[in-house]
Structures are given as structure tokens and as C-alpha cells.
ROGULUM-748618 format. One record per atom (N, C-alpha, C, CB): x, y, z; residue number from 0; residue in one letter; atom name. Coordinates in steps of 0.001 Angstrom, whole numbers, plus 500000, padded with zeros to 6 digits. Each point is the difference from the previous one (the first is absolute). Glycine has a CB too. Example, Ala and Ser with C-alpha at 12.3 -4.5 7.8 and 13.67 -1.06 7.14 Angstrom:
BEGIN
NODE     c1     c2     c3 num residu atome
NODE 513190 494310 507800   0      a     N
NODE 499110 501190 500000   0      a    CA
NODE 500900 501200 500000   0      a     C
NODE 498108 498827 501246   0      a    CB
NODE 501542 502223 498034   1      s     N
NODE 500820 501190 500060   1      s    CA
NODE 499230 501090 500730   1      s     C
NODE 501184 499372 497855   1      s    CB
***
This chain:
BEGIN
NODE     c1     c2     c3 num residu atome
NODE 500930 499168 500046   0      m     N
NODE 498749 500723 500096   0      m    CA
NODE 500953 501079 499684   0      m     C
NODE 498015 498926 501730   0      m    CB
NODE 501551 502732 497598   1      c     N
NODE 500779 501227 499824   1      c    CA
NODE 499403 500608 501229   1      c     C
NODE 500420 500257 497304   1      c    CB
NODE 500226 499894 503645   2      v     N
NODE 499443 501053 501315   2      v    CA
NODE 500923 501423 499740   2      v     C
NODE 499511 497782 502177   2      v    CB
NODE 499676 503312 498056   3      l     N
NODE 500067 501520 499332   3      l    CA
NODE 500702 499883 501485   3      l     C
NODE 497689 501374 497958   3      l    CB
NODE 503658 500110 501709   4      n     N
NODE 500725 500269 501442   4      n    CA
NODE 499134 501072 500330   4      n     C
NODE 502594 499368 499722   4      n    CB
NODE 497456 500704 502092   5      v     N
NODE 498814 500781 500709   5      v    CA
NODE 500591 501054 499276   5      v     C
NODE 499181 499075 502517   5      v    CB
NODE 500406 502081 498182   6      f     N
NODE 500919 501616 499570   6      f    CA
NODE 500850 500088 500564   6      f     C
NODE 498658 501298 499641   6      f    CB
NODE 501997 499351 499891   7      l     N
NODE 501829 499997 500486   7      l    CA
NODE 499809 501770 500289   7      l     C
NODE 501834 497633 497946   7      l    CB
NODE 499103 502303 503138   8      q     N
NODE 500607 501864 500410   8      q    CA
NODE 500292 500934 499149   8      q     C
NODE 501042 499249 501531   8      q    CB
NODE 497970 501815 498486   9      d     N
NODE 500314 500777 498786   9      d    CA
NODE 500335 501053 500728   9      d     C
NODE 498587 499190 498147   9      d    CB
NODE 502457 501782 500967  10      d     N
NODE 500935 500751 500467  10      d    CA
NODE 500249 501112 499100  10      d     C
NODE 500844 498154 501155  10      d    CB
NODE 498116 502238 498293  11      f     N
NODE 499925 500461 498464  11      f    CA
NODE 498577 500813 500013  11      f     C
NODE 501418 497734 498761  11      f    CB
NODE 497605 503209 500605  12      d     N
NODE 499167 500670 499505  12      d    CA
NODE 499271 499217 499116  12      d     C
NODE 501221 501806 500416  12      d    CB
NODE 497821 498136 499272  13      e     N
NODE 498816 499762 499294  13      e    CA
NODE 500564 500005 498826  13      e     C
NODE 498293 500898 501332  13      e    CB
NODE 501449 498139 497714  14      m     N
NODE 500210 500075 498270  14      m    CA
NODE 499422 499423 499342  14      m     C
NODE 501620 500269 500077  14      m    CB
NODE 497672 500560 498921  15      k     N
NODE 499607 499293 498997  15      k    CA
NODE 500778 499378 498612  15      k     C
NODE 498371 501330 501106  15      k    CB
NODE 501240 496948 499183  16      i     N
NODE 500370 499502 498998  16      i    CA
NODE 499230 499522 498454  16      i     C
NODE 501228 499671 502139  16      i    CB
NODE 499640 500155 497075  17      l     N
NODE 499073 499945 498767  17      l    CA
NODE 500817 498398 499749  17      l     C
NODE 499358 503159 498795  17      l    CB
NODE 500181 496118 500926  18      v     N
NODE 499652 498428 499302  18      v    CA
NODE 500058 500067 498273  18      v     C
NODE 498103 499378 502223  18      v    CB
NODE 503084 500376 496681  19      l     N
NODE 499259 500200 498920  19      l    CA
NODE 500253 499195 499540  19      l     C
NODE 499750 501712 499776  19      l    CB
NODE 499717 497499 499899  20      t     N
NODE 500385 498896 498278  20      t    CA
NODE 499164 499632 499116  20      t     C
NODE 501308 498903 501004  20      t    CB
NODE 498391 500293 497970  21      r     N
NODE 499777 500133 499171  21      r    CA
NODE 498077 500098 499940  21      r     C
NODE 502795 499004 499485  21      r    CB
NODE 497158 499747 500693  22      h     N
NODE 498566 499427 500523  22      h    CA
NODE 498913 500310 501281  22      h     C
NODE 501382 498458 498946  22      h    CB
NODE 499156 501697 502077  23      d     N
NODE 499824 500104 501331  23      d    CA
NODE 498821 498980 500475  23      d     C
NODE 500895 502497 499847  23      d    CB
NODE 499587 496295 499356  24      d     N
NODE 499750 498536 500696  24      d    CA
NODE 501221 498996 500452  24      d     C
NODE 497953 500154 498512  24      d    CB
NODE 502556 500392 501769  25      c     N
NODE 500953 498509 500570  25      c    CA
NODE 500725 501161 501058  25      c     C
NODE 500729 497712 497421  25      c    CB
NODE 500815 502490 502299  26      c     N
NODE 500981 500668 500686  26      c    CA
NODE 499646 501241 501019  26      c     C
NODE 501203 499191 497973  26      c    CB
NODE 498193 501434 501189  27      g     N
NODE 499136 501824 500898  27      g    CA
NODE 499398 499534 501160  27      g     C
NODE 498961 501486 497849  27      g    CB
NODE 499937 497757 501724  28      p     N
NODE 499693 499937 501400  28      p    CA
NODE 499757 498727 501090  28      p     C
NODE 499201 501928 498897  28      p    CB
NODE 502197 497603 500753  29      m     N
NODE 500608 499294 500573  29      m    CA
NODE 501305 500421 501024  29      m     C
NODE 498896 498879 498061  29      m    CB
NODE 501479 501892 500776  30      a     N
NODE 500959 500808 500846  30      a    CA
NODE 499332 501557 500648  30      a     C
NODE 502036 498753 498298  30      a    CB
NODE 496680 501697 501841  31      a     N
NODE 499501 501297 500838  31      a    CA
NODE 499844 499135 501536  31      a     C
NODE 498374 501699 497739  31      a    CB
NODE 500840 496600 502318  32      a     N
NODE 499331 499657 501191  32      a    CA
NODE 501246 499627 501016  32      a     C
NODE 497644 499118 498716  32      a    CB
NODE 503761 500656 500149  33      f     N
NODE 500919 499399 501273  33      f    CA
NODE 500619 501863 500153  33      f     C
NODE 501004 496410 499273  33      f    CB
NODE 499139 504419 500083  34      l     N
NODE 500235 501318 500624  34      l    CA
NODE 499468 500439 500554  34      l     C
NODE 500688 500341 499033  34      l    CB
NODE 497872 499399 500837  35      r     N
NODE 498997 500846 501511  35      r    CA
NODE 500270 498829 501435  35      r     C
NODE 497276 501209 498096  35      r    CB
NODE 503064 497827 501696  36      d     N
NODE 500390 499309 501163  36      d    CA
NODE 501052 500333 500948  36      d     C
NODE 499208 498597 498701  36      d    CB
NODE 501763 502233 500353  37      y     N
NODE 500917 500092 500550  37      y    CA
NODE 500321 501045 500602  37      y     C
NODE 500329 498662 498844  37      y    CB
NODE 498229 502260 501056  38      s     N
NODE 500045 501356 500513  38      s    CA
NODE 499020 500603 500177  38      s     C
NODE 501575 500138 499228  38      s    CB
NODE 498060 500380 501343  39      q     N
NODE 498372 500184 500282  39      q    CA
NODE 500600 502258 499574  39      q     C
NODE 498568 496931 503023  39      q    CB
NODE 501971 503491 496578  40      k     N
NODE 500822 501052 499485  40      k    CA
NODE 500257 500047 498867  40      k     C
NODE 500751 500060 501587  40      k    CB
NODE 499171 498765 497680  41      l     N
NODE 499579 499920 497994  41      l    CA
NODE 498444 500279 499466  41      l     C
NODE 501806 497836 499824  41      l    CB
NODE 498217 503076 500375  42      e     N
NODE 498807 499557 498170  42      e    CA
NODE 500775 499858 498871  42      e     C
NODE 497988 501578 500401  42      e    CB
NODE 500875 496968 499389  43      v     N
NODE 500554 499324 498899  43      v    CA
NODE 499193 499894 498668  43      v     C
NODE 501102 498833 501779  43      v    CB
NODE 498550 501700 497645  44      v     N
NODE 499217 499710 498387  44      v    CA
NODE 500979 499311 498915  44      v     C
NODE 498510 502313 500275  44      v    CB
NODE 500575 496781 499238  45      s     N
NODE 500439 499434 498999  45      s    CA
NODE 499600 500023 498895  45      s     C
NODE 500489 499126 501260  45      s    CB
NODE 500125 501326 496905  46      a     N
NODE 499277 499968 499127  46      a    CA
NODE 500878 499701 499198  46      a     C
NODE 498374 501226 500597  46      a    CB
NODE 500913 498519 498219  47      g     N
NODE 500689 499371 498284  47      g    CA
NODE 499819 500839 499447  47      g     C
NODE 499628 497949 499608  47      g    CB
NODE 501782 501911 498739  48      i     N
NODE 499639 501252 499402  48      i    CA
NODE 498628 499196 498925  48      i     C
NODE 502972 501698 500147  48      i    CB
NODE 496958 496793 499481  49      h     N
NODE 498919 499961 499793  49      h    CA
NODE 499537 498675 500134  49      h     C
NODE 500262 501878 498850  49      h    CB
NODE 498953 498218 502532  50      p     N
NODE 498875 499594 500435  50      p    CA
NODE 499071 499198 500112  50      p     C
NODE 500615 501168 499769  50      p    CB
NODE 499952 497648 500938  51      a     N
NODE 498750 498496 499188  51      a    CA
NODE 498877 500828 501129  51      a     C
NODE 501617 496517 499386  51      a    CB
NODE 497092 502327 500289  52      e     N
NODE 499177 500285 500420  52      e    CA
NODE 499788 499456 501559  52      e     C
NODE 499466 500304 497540  52      e    CB
NODE 501154 498588 502490  53      n     N
NODE 499865 499136 501613  53      n    CA
NODE 501947 499616 500226  53      n     C
NODE 496676 498252 499556  53      n    CB
NODE 503654 502067 501527  54      i     N
NODE 501130 499213 500563  54      i    CA
NODE 499711 498109 499542  54      i     C
NODE 500257 502260 502403  54      i    CB
NODE 501022 497283 497597  55      q     N
NODE 499663 498554 499654  55      q    CA
NODE 499831 499505 500845  55      q     C
NODE 500882 499740 498546  55      q    CB
NODE 497915 499042 501304  56      p     N
NODE 500032 498873 501340  56      p    CA
NODE 501154 499491 500303  56      p     C
NODE 498042 499250 499548  56      p    CB
NODE 503128 500792 500261  57      l     N
NODE 500762 499291 500412  57      l    CA
NODE 500584 501165 500773  57      l     C
NODE 500132 498005 498285  57      l    CB
NODE 499704 502529 501601  58      v     N
NODE 500795 500933 501210  58      v    CA
NODE 499249 500249 501125  58      v     C
NODE 501173 501198 498431  58      v    CB
NODE 497648 499009 501391  59      v     N
NODE 498467 500031 500997  59      v    CA
NODE 500443 498845 500805  59      v     C
NODE 497761 500819 498302  59      v    CB
NODE 502424 497533 501131  60      a     N
NODE 500514 499583 500769  60      a    CA
NODE 501051 499318 500389  60      a     C
NODE 498461 500460 499787  60      a    CB
NODE 502914 500304 499958  61      a     N
NODE 501676 499855 500729  61      a    CA
NODE 499055 501504 500868  61      a     C
NODE 503121 498850 497686  61      a    CB
NODE 496546 501556 502406  62      m     N
NODE 500186 501227 501131  62      m    CA
NODE 499067 499668 501106  62      m     C
NODE 500533 501943 498306  62      m    CB
NODE 498466 497211 501213  63      k     N
NODE 499381 499915 501107  63      k    CA
NODE 500490 498223 500929  63      k     C
NODE 497795 502039 498532  63      k    CB
NODE 503527 498089 500712  64      e     N
NODE 500513 499140 501240  64      e    CA
NODE 501033 500561 501124  64      e     C
NODE 499668 498237 498286  64      e    CB
NODE 500129 503399 501107  65      c     N
NODE 500702 500502 501240  65      c    CA
NODE 499284 501210 500928  65      c     C
NODE 502104 499318 498570  65      c    CB
NODE 496706 499899 501183  66      l     N
NODE 498635 500827 500502  66      l    CA
NODE 499623 500817 499794  66      l     C
NODE 500143 499484 501070  66      l    CB
NODE 499905 501719 497497  67      v     N
NODE 499522 500515 499006  67      v    CA
NODE 499406 499781 499395  67      v     C
NODE 500953 500455 500127  67      v    CB
NODE 498065 500438 499915  68      d     N
NODE 498294 499695 499001  68      d    CA
NODE 500488 500772 498514  68      d     C
NODE 497564 500400 502404  68      d    CB
NODE 502293 499354 496678  69      l     N
NODE 500093 501241 499172  69      l    CA
NODE 498736 499374 498859  69      l     C
NODE 503126 500998 500407  69      l    CB
NODE 495965 498177 499455  70      s     N
NODE 499105 500386 499107  70      s    CA
NODE 499170 500727 500122  70      s     C
NODE 500365 498603 499497  70      s    CB
NODE 499709 501830 501356  71      a     N
NODE 499111 501724 499881  71      a    CA
NODE 500887 500613 498973  71      a     C
NODE 499117 500628 502725  71      a    CB
NODE 501837 499730 496972  72      v     N
NODE 501031 501079 499757  72      v    CA
NODE 499599 500235 498660  72      v     C
NODE 502013 499389 501534  72      v    CB
NODE 497525 501279 497488  73      k     N
NODE 500528 500249 498801  73      k    CA
NODE 501071 500543 499132  73      k     C
NODE 498396 499788 500645  73      k    CB
NODE 502239 500174 498382  74      p     N
NODE 501169 501008 499417  74      p    CA
NODE 500020 501108 499692  74      p     C
NODE 500437 498663 499401  74      p    CB
NODE 500388 502097 500964  75      n     N
NODE 499790 501911 500194  75      n    CA
NODE 500506 500377 498684  75      n     C
NODE 500609 500609 502747  75      n    CB
NODE 499309 500476 496447  76      a     N
NODE 500807 500508 499219  76      a    CA
NODE 500925 500793 500129  76      a     C
NODE 498634 499549 499258  76      a    CB
NODE 502494 500603 500381  77      f     N
NODE 501440 500961 500064  77      f    CA
NODE 499589 501144 499554  77      f     C
NODE 501743 498424 499534  77      f    CB
NODE 497365 501593 499345  78      g     N
NODE 499403 501268 499430  78      g    CA
NODE 498799 501546 502011  78      g     C
NODE 499512 497240 496228  78      g    CB
NODE 500505 502145 503865  79      n     N
NODE 498576 499557 501086  79      n    CA
NODE 500956 500568 501587  79      n     C
NODE 498486 496952 498396  79      n    CB
NODE 502532 503128 501598  80      c     N
NODE 501025 500387 500731  80      c    CA
NODE 501138 501078 500089  80      c     C
NODE 499267 498129 499891  80      c    CB
NODE 500622 503488 500808  81      e     N
NODE 500740 500737 499761  81      e    CA
NODE 501229 499602 501236  81      e     C
NODE 498052 501734 498660  81      e    CB
NODE 503005 498206 499611  82      q     N
NODE 501576 499830 501091  82      q    CA
NODE 500002 500827 500524  82      q     C
NODE 501471 499108 499053  82      q    CB
NODE 498835 502057 500974  83      n     N
NODE 500704 500714 500707  83      n    CA
NODE 499453 499889 501746  83      n     C
NODE 500471 501519 497529  83      n    CB
NODE 498230 497439 502480  84      a     N
NODE 499183 500132 501275  84      a    CA
NODE 500622 498738 501097  84      a     C
NODE 497557 501036 498482  84      a    CB
NODE 504088 498152 500849  85      f     N
NODE 500493 499124 500598  85      f    CA
NODE 500905 499949 500154  85      f     C
NODE 498947 499309 499654  85      f    CB
NODE 501966 500368 501446  86      d     N
NODE 501410 500529 500369  86      d    CA
NODE 500725 498674 499401  86      d     C
NODE 499583 501695 502446  86      d    CB
NODE 500148 497534 497444  87      y     N
NODE 500883 498976 498812  87      y    CA
NODE 498997 499187 499320  87      y     C
NODE 502205 499626 501390  87      y    CB
NODE 497936 499210 497814  88      i     N
NODE 499517 499770 498489  88      i    CA
NODE 500967 498850 500066  88      i     C
NODE 499257 502474 498586  88      i    CB
NODE 499979 496420 501483  89      l     N
NODE 500685 498616 499865  89      l    CA
NODE 500014 499329 498852  89      l     C
NODE 499495 499791 501948  89      l    CB
NODE 501141 499858 497792  90      l     N
NODE 499682 499374 497969  90      l    CA
NODE 499964 498982 500472  90      l     C
NODE 501253 501083 497943  90      l    CB
NODE 498414 497600 501726  91      i     N
NODE 500115 498348 499772  91      i    CA
NODE 499925 499726 498661  91      i     C
NODE 498927 499385 502023  91      i    CB
NODE 501562 500199 497155  92      g     N
NODE 499689 499112 499046  92      g    CA
NODE 500093 501287 498735  92      g     C
NODE 498311 497794 501592  92      g    CB
NODE 501934 503652 498883  93      v     N
NODE 499717 501125 499047  93      v    CA
NODE 501073 500225 499528  93      v     C
NODE 498372 500965 500927  93      v    CB
NODE 502098 499417 497511  94      p     N
NODE 501249 500621 499949  94      p    CA
NODE 500461 501363 500290  94      p     C
NODE 499855 498477 498700  94      p    CB
NODE 501732 501533 501998  95      a     N
NODE 500067 501319 500582  95      a    CA
NODE 500469 500912 499550  95      a     C
NODE 499971 499168 501348  95      a    CB
NODE 499648 500908 497285  96      d     N
NODE 499992 501187 498746  96      d    CA
NODE 498342 500386 499738  96      d     C
NODE 502449 498869 498547  96      d    CB
NODE 496449 500323 502539  97      f     N
NODE 498759 501007 500036  97      f    CA
NODE 499846 501337 500002  97      f     C
NODE 499561 498514 500894  97      f    CB
NODE 500615 502432 498223  98      r     N
NODE 499750 501582 499665  98      r    CA
NODE 499500 500735 501185  98      r     C
NODE 499393 499496 497631  98      r    CB
NODE 499134 499527 502437  99      q     N
NODE 499759 500968 501267  99      q    CA
NODE 499924 499590 501174  99      q     C
NODE 499014 501073 498811  99      q    CB
NODE 501614 498595 501746 100      i     N
NODE 501267 500492 501437 100      i    CA
NODE 500301 500562 500375 100      i     C
NODE 500619 499438 499910 100      i    CB
NODE 499354 501532 500770 101      d     N
NODE 501469 500739 500577 101      d    CA
NODE 501281 498681 500605 101      d     C
NODE 498156 502538 501075 101      d    CB
NODE 502542 497601 498309 102      a     N
NODE 501067 499355 500254 102      a    CA
NODE 500392 499590 502103 102      a     C
NODE 500731 501515 497013 102      a    CB
NODE 499549 500260 503049 103      e     N
NODE 500290 500071 501723 103      e    CA
NODE 499106 498269 500970 103      e     C
NODE 499765 503768 499741 103      e    CB
NODE 499368 496687 499393 104      k     N
NODE 499029 499163 500765 104      k    CA
NODE 499422 498402 499643 104      k     C
NODE 499453 502446 500361 104      k    CB
NODE 501268 497540 498705 105      m     N
NODE 499996 498628 499536 105      m    CA
NODE 500649 498838 501016 105      m     C
NODE 500122 501184 497649 105      m    CB
NODE 499692 497404 502288 106      i     N
NODE 500108 498844 500712 106      i    CA
NODE 499894 499127 499166 106      i     C
NODE 499300 500681 501816 106      i    CB
NODE 501229 498362 497379 107      c     N
NODE 500054 498705 499408 107      c    CA
NODE 500500 498808 500326 107      c     C
NODE 499917 501283 498822 107      c    CB
NODE 498880 497896 500837 108      l     N
NODE 500396 498242 500279 108      l    CA
NODE 499399 499318 498686 108      l     C
NODE 499693 499847 502956 108      l    CB
NODE 501371 499877 496608 109      n     N
NODE 499578 498644 499094 109      n    CA
NODE 500136 498918 500381 109      n     C
NODE 500422 500875 498524 109      n    CB
NODE 498663 498339 501717 110      p     N
NODE 499427 498927 500244 110      p    CA
NODE 500317 498975 498399 110      p     C
NODE 498039 501460 502063 110      p    CB
NODE 502848 497431 498897 111      e     N
NODE 500154 499397 498478 111      e    CA
NODE 499349 498333 500037 111      e     C
NODE 502582 501651 499457 111      e    CB
NODE 496596 498503 501493 112      i     N
NODE 498669 498380 500106 112      i    CA
NODE 498806 500406 498788 112      i     C
NODE 499964 499469 503371 112      i    CB
NODE 499676 499954 496213 113      e     N
NODE 499142 499518 499478 113      e    CA
NODE 498970 499666 500751 113      e     C
NODE 501412 499551 498669 113      e    CB
NODE 497274 501116 501769 114      a     N
NODE 498908 498874 500471 114      a    CA
NODE 499148 499443 499238 114      a     C
NODE 500039 500938 501646 114      a    CB
NODE 499404 497782 497691 115      y     N
NODE 499794 499178 499582 115      y    CA
NODE 498496 498745 500587 115      y     C
NODE 502786 501030 499429 115      y    CB
NODE 498590 499153 501641 116      d     N
NODE 498645 498986 500899 116      d    CA
NODE 500572 499725 501970 116      d     C
NODE 499368 497993 496921 116      d    CB
NODE 499672 501975 504082 117      m     N
NODE 500246 500540 501222 117      m    CA
NODE 501321 499464 500552 117      m     C
NODE 497551 500270 500337 117      m    CB
NODE 503223 499124 499018 118      d     N
NODE 501166 499926 500640 118      d    CA
NODE 501123 501239 499472 118      d     C
NODE 499372 497272 500289 118      d    CB
NODE 500339 502835 498344 119      t     N
NODE 501064 501109 499412 119      t    CA
NODE 499449 501321 501024 119      t     C
NODE 500339 499042 496912 119      t    CB
NODE 498340 501136 502992 120      m     N
NODE 499082 500748 500412 120      m    CA
NODE 500050 500286 501616 120      m     C
NODE 498767 499108 497918 120      m    CB
NODE 501589 499857 502902 121      r     N
NODE 500947 500137 501750 121      r    CA
NODE 501765 500653 499225 121      r     C
NODE 498546 496847 501969 121      r    CB
NODE 501965 502726 497041 122      l     N
NODE 501350 500114 500095 122      l    CA
NODE 499913 501594 499916 122      l     C
NODE 500994 497549 498924 122      l    CB
NODE 498032 503406 500168 123      l     N
NODE 500594 501091 499787 123      l    CA
NODE 499041 500779 500549 123      l     C
NODE 501370 499491 498154 123      l    CB
NODE 497585 500032 503117 124      r     N
NODE 499529 500763 500780 124      r    CA
NODE 501555 500207 500931 124      r     C
NODE 497017 499152 499757 124      r    CB
NODE 503279 499531 500677 125      d     N
NODE 500763 500327 501524 125      d    CA
NODE 501630 500771 499125 125      d     C
NODE 498773 497161 502181 125      d    CB
NODE 501418 502941 496451 126      w     N
NODE 500633 500799 499672 126      w    CA
NODE 499943 501678 499756 126      w     C
NODE 500241 497767 499544 126      w    CB
NODE 498221 502126 500506 127      i     N
NODE 499624 501268 500152 127      i    CA
NODE 499825 500752 501597 127      i     C
NODE 498943 499228 497661 127      i    CB
NODE 500827 499942 503429 128      k     N
NODE 499871 500350 501623 128      k    CA
NODE 501831 500313 500134 128      k     C
NODE 497373 497974 501113 128      k    CB
NODE 503149 501144 498247 129      n     N
NODE 501827 500021 500442 129      n    CA
NODE 500137 501529 499539 129      n     C
NODE 501226 497131 499335 129      n    CB
NODE 498682 502816 499069 130      e     N
NODE 500674 501687 499530 130      e    CA
NODE 499355 500775 501069 130      e     C
NODE 500115 500008 497148 130      e    CB
NODE 498372 500057 502585 131      v     N
NODE 499237 500871 500852 131      v    CA
NODE 500855 500764 500814 131      v     C
NODE 498217 498531 500004 131      v    CB
NODE 501773 500077 501503 132      f     N
NODE 500574 500305 500731 132      f    CA
NODE 500899 501106 500173 132      f     C
NODE 499383 498143 499939 132      f    CB
NODE 502200 501069 499308 133      i     N
NODE 500959 500724 499712 133      i    CA
NODE 499784 501597 499516 133      i     C
NODE 500812 497645 499598 133      i    CB
NODE 498951 503252 499744 134      v     N
NODE 499235 500625 499427 134      v    CA
NODE 499840 501016 501394 134      v     C
NODE 498966 498116 497920 134      v    CB
NODE 500020 501297 502786 135      y     N
NODE 499337 500547 501270 135      y    CA
NODE 501037 499807 500795 135      y     C
NODE 497630 499533 499753 135      y    CB
NODE 503217 500088 500380 136      k     N
NODE 501063 499935 501114 136      k    CA
NODE 501248 501147 499430 136      k     C
NODE 499405 497032 500753 136      k    CB
NODE 500497 502812 498124 137      t     N
NODE 501369 500898 499639 137      t    CA
NODE 499618 501590 499198 137      t     C
NODE 501451 497340 499561 137      t    CB
NODE 497198 502383 500068 138      r     N
NODE 499831 501489 499584 138      r    CA
NODE 498660 500551 500671 138      r     C
NODE 501253 499605 497621 138      r    CB
NODE 497868 500302 503264 139      f     N
NODE 498974 499982 501016 139      f    CA
NODE 500162 500902 501089 139      f     C
NODE 499714 497854 499436 139      f    CB
NODE 501398 501131 500904 140      r     N
NODE 499831 500373 501557 140      r    CA
NODE 501872 500869 500318 140      r     C
NODE 497740 497144 500885 140      r    CB
***
């Protein structure tokens, strides 16, 4: 079972984080859920450049193992987000040269795991959890 961490001691001011992915149907909602778990001082929104209609069922199942219910979450469109409202933009699987992002706010993660079944989705989920925790500890604290 994947168990989320309890809230960590926060020694920073509140921050707004945008998690940007291609479709906001997999990595974005997972990363946002993990970040929210790491700190109550993070306001986290996920969005996609070309948002899907729904979150992938394997994502919902994998996160349910972490006691997180994403079944009611709907993908958001990047076009609906005001970039200047965010302190950082975490790009997952989005090319670093995506021209619409302020480079000073940008943090890039590039998973090399393609999730086509539950086993690979668990690997991807755990990779995201670990990488997002590293970003949280090194950039947001």
C-alpha cells in the first residue's frame, strides 16, 4: 500500500504551485495530490496544455492505494490559469522550451515511465511521489 506522508514542518510562507502536464489526466493530478499532502501552505493546481476529458482510470486506482480519491477530479486547461498568480510552475513531461512559461518559475520533471497497466502505473506514481518530494524539500522549503 502507498501511504502518504503526514504534513511536514513548514518553515516558509504560503505558495501557489501550478503542475502543468500535456493532458492533466495522469501525472499532474498525482503530483498535485502529493504536494498538497506535504504541506498545508501549498495551494496546488494542476492543468494540461491539451486537457483530456477525464483522468485515466488507472491513475484513480493507483492513487486509491494511497488513500487519495481522484475519481471526481476533472482535468483543467492551462489556458484558464493565470501564470502570474503562481510562485512556481512544475512541468511534468512538457518540453522545457514551452514558450508560454516564465523560465524563472519553471521546474521540469521528465518521467521515462510509460504506464499502460497497473504495475507500470504504480511505478510512475511512486516516481512522481519521490521526485515531487525532492522538489518540495529543495525548492519550496
